[in-house]
C-alpha positions in Angstrom: -0.1 0.0 0.0 2.8 2.4 0.9 4.5 1.6 -2.5 1.3 2.2 -4.4 0.8 5.4 -2.6 4.4 6.7 -3.1 4.3 5.7 -6.8 1.0 7.5 -7.4 2.4 10.7 -5.9 5.4 10.3 -8.2 3.1 9.9 -11.3 1.5 13.2 -10.3 4.8 15.0 -10.9 5.3 15.1 -14.7 8.8 14.2 -15.8 10.3 13.5 -19.3 8.2 10.4 -19.8 4.9 12.1 -19.0 5.9 15.1 -21.2 6.3 12.8 -24.2 3.1 11.0 -23.5 1.2 14.4 -23.2 2.8 15.7 -26.4 2.1 12.6 -28.4 -1.6 12.4 -27.0 -2.2 16.1 -27.9 -0.8 15.8 -31.3 -1.8 12.3 -32.4 -4.7 11.3 -30.1 -5.4 9.0 -27.1 -4.3 5.8 -28.9 -0.8 7.0 -29.7 -0.5 8.5 -26.3 -1.4 5.2 -24.6 1.0 3.4 -26.9 3.7 5.9 -25.9 3.0 5.1 -22.3 3.4 1.4 -23.0 6.8 2.3 -24.5 7.8 4.3 -21.5 6.7 1.4 -19.2 8.8 -1.1 -21.2 11.8 1.1 -20.9 11.2 1.5 -17.1 10.8 -2.2 -16.9 14.2 -2.6 -18.5 15.7 -0.4 -15.9 13.9 -2.2 -13.2 15.3 -5.6 -14.5 18.9 -4.2 -14.1 17.9 -3.2 -10.4 16.4 -6.5 -9.6 19.3 -8.4 -11.1 21.6 -6.5 -8.8 23.4 -4.8 -11.6 22.9 -1.3 -10.2 26.5 -1.2 -9.1 27.4 -1.2 -12.8 25.9 2.3 -13.1 29.2 3.8 -11.5 31.3 1.9 -14.0 29.4 3.4 -17.0 28.7 6.8 -15.7 30.3 8.6 -18.6 28.4 6.5 -21.1 25.1 7.5 -19.2 26.0 11.1 -19.4 26.6 11.0 -23.1 23.3 8.9 -23.5 21.5 11.6 -21.5 22.7 14.5 -23.5 21.9 12.6 -26.9 18.3 12.3 -25.4 18.3 16.1 -24.4 19.3 17.2 -28.0 16.6 14.7 -29.6 13.9 16.1 -27.3 14.7 19.7 -27.9 15.0 19.2 -31.6 11.5 17.5 -31.9 10.0 20.0 -29.4 11.4 23.0 -31.4 10.1 21.5 -34.7 6.7 20.9 -33.2 6.6 24.5 -31.7 7.2 26.0 -35.2 4.9 23.9 -37.3 1.7 25.3 -38.7 -1.6 24.7 -36.9 -2.6 21.1 -37.3 -6.1 19.7 -38.1 -6.7 17.8 -35.0 -9.5 15.9 -36.6 -6.9 14.1 -38.6 -5.0 11.6 -36.5 -2.6 9.7 -38.8 0.8 11.3 -38.6 2.7 9.0 -36.3 2.8 5.1 -36.4 2.2 3.2 -33.5 5.5 1.5 -33.6 7.3 4.8 -33.9 5.4 6.2 -30.8 6.2 2.9 -28.8 9.9 3.0 -29.5 10.1 6.8 -28.8 8.6 5.9 -25.5 11.0 3.0 -24.8 14.1 5.0 -25.8 13.2 8.1 -23.8 12.6 6.0 -20.6 15.9 4.0 -21.2 18.2 7.0 -21.7 17.2 8.7 -18.6 19.8 7.6 -16.0 18.0 9.5 -13.3 15.1 7.0 -13.2 17.6 4.1 -13.1 19.3 5.6 -10.1 16.1 6.5 -8.5 14.6 3.1 -9.0 17.8 1.5 -7.5 17.3 3.7 -4.3 13.6 3.7 -4.2 12.4 0.2 -4.4 14.7 -1.5 -1.9 13.2 0.7 0.7 10.0 -1.5 0.4 11.9 -4.7 1.0 11.0 -6.1 4.4 12.7 -9.5 4.4 16.3 -9.4 3.3 16.7 -13.1 3.1 14.3 -13.2 0.1 15.2 -9.6 -1.4 15.2 -10.8 -5.1 11.7 -12.2 -5.0 10.3 -9.2 -3.1 11.9 -6.9 -5.6 10.3 -8.7 -8.4 6.9 -8.4 -6.7 7.5 -4.7 -5.9 8.6 -4.0 -9.5 5.4 -5.6 -10.8 3.2 -3.4 -8.4 5.3 -0.4 -9.3 4.9 -1.0 -13.0 1.2 -1.6 -12.7 0.7 1.8 -11.1 3.1 3.5 -13.7 1.1 2.1 -16.7 -2.2 3.1 -15.2 -1.1 6.5 -14.3 0.6 7.2 -17.6 -2.5 6.0 -19.5 -4.6 8.4 -17.5 -2.2 11.2 -18.4 -2.8 10.2 -22.1 -6.6 10.2 -21.8 -6.4 13.6 -20.0 -4.3 15.1 -22.9 -6.4 13.6 -25.6 -9.5 15.0 -24.0 -8.0 18.4 -24.2 -7.4 18.1 -28.0 -11.0 19.4 -28.8 -10.4 22.6 -26.9 -6.9 23.0 -28.3 -8.3 22.5 -31.9 -10.4 25.6 -31.4 -7.3 27.6 -30.3 -5.3 26.8 -33.4 -1.5 27.3 -33.2 -1.6 27.2 -29.4 -1.7 23.4 -29.8 1.7 23.3 -31.3 3.1 25.5 -28.6 1.8 23.3 -25.9 2.9 20.1 -27.5 6.3 21.6 -28.4 6.5 23.1 -24.9 6.0 19.7 -23.3 8.8 18.2 -25.4 11.1 21.1 -24.8 10.3 20.9 -21.0 11.2 17.2 -21.1 14.5 18.0 -22.7 15.4 20.7 -20.2 14.1 18.4 -17.3 16.5 15.6 -18.7 19.3 18.2 -19.1 18.9 19.4 -15.5 18.7 16.0 -13.9 21.6 15.0 -11.9 23.4 11.6 -11.7 23.1 11.7 -7.9 19.8 11.6 -5.9 
C-alpha cells in the first residue's frame, strides 16, 4: 500500500516520460498517447530488471556513457520540441501522422536513456523490502506493483491530454506551442537531472 501511494504521488509530478506522453496524445490522439505510455513502461521495466538483477552497481562503471546517452536524449527532445513548436496549426480531427511502432519506440528510448530513473529506482524500490533473506523475490513483486501503477497513471495522462485536444483544436496554433513546450520541457528536465539523488 505504501509503494502504491508513493508511486501514485510520483506519477502526479510530470517528468520527461509524461511530457512525451502528453505531447503525443495532444498531437496524435489518445491511442498514440497510450502506446507511448506502453513504450515508457517497457523502458522503465528494462531499468527495473537491471535493479532486480543487482546490476545497479554497474551504473558507476558506465557513468560517462550514461552522461553521453542523457545528452543525446536532451538534444533529440529539444529538436522535436522546437520542430513541433514551429509547425503550422494542425487539423486535430486528422489523426494519422505518427505510427504506433514509432510512438512505442520513442517511449522506450526516452525511458531507457534517462539515468535519473535508473538511479532513482535503484534507491527507491529497496526501501520497500521487508525481508532481506528473500530480497530478489520481493523486488520482483515490488517491481510488478510499481509497473502496474506506472502504466495506469501514464495511460490516464494520455486520456487527459487527448480529452484536451478538442479545446486545443479551437485555439489553433496554441496546440503546437503546448505540444512543443512539453517536449522542450522534457528535454530541459532531462538536461537538469543530476546523476546523484
